[in-house]
C-alpha positions in Angstrom: 0.0 0.0 0.0 1.3 3.4 -0.9 1.9 6.1 1.7 0.3 9.5 1.2 2.8 12.3 0.8 1.8 15.5 2.6 3.1 17.8 -0.2 0.9 15.9 -2.8 -2.1 15.9 -0.5 -1.8 19.7 0.0 -1.4 20.3 -3.7 -4.5 18.2 -4.6 -6.9 19.1 -1.9 -5.9 22.2 0.1 -8.1 25.3 -0.6 -9.7 23.7 -3.7 -13.5 24.1 -4.2 -15.9 22.9 -7.0 -18.7 25.1 -8.4 -22.0 23.4 -7.7 -23.4 24.6 -11.0 -20.8 23.9 -13.7 -18.3 21.7 -11.7 -15.3 23.9 -12.3 -12.5 23.7 -9.8 -11.1 26.9 -8.2 -8.5 27.5 -5.5 -9.4 30.0 -2.9 -9.4 30.6 0.9 -12.4 29.0 2.7 -13.1 32.3 4.4 -13.7 34.0 1.1 -15.9 31.2 -0.2 -18.1 31.4 2.9 -18.3 35.2 2.6 -19.4 34.9 -1.0 -16.5 37.0 -2.4 -15.4 34.4 -4.9 -17.2 34.0 -8.3 -16.9 31.1 -10.7 -14.8 32.0 -13.7 -17.0 30.0 -16.0 -20.6 30.6 -15.0 -20.4 33.5 -12.5 -22.2 31.7 -9.6 -21.1 32.0 -6.0 -22.0 28.5 -4.8 -19.1 26.1 -4.1 -18.4 22.8 -2.3 -15.1 21.3 -1.1 -13.5 18.9 -3.5 -14.1 15.2 -2.6 -11.1 13.3 -1.4 -10.7 9.8 -2.9 
């Protein structure tokens, strides 16, 4: 079984959110996502969810 590298985990999952409307990934601070300051580049919506860890 492979071990998980902290650097790789941070790069893949840290501060990455997915638009609930068009499924585009965006990297932003969670505080800004909760405040609604971040818009999706593709569709302009402000509704995001955290990326799913597999």
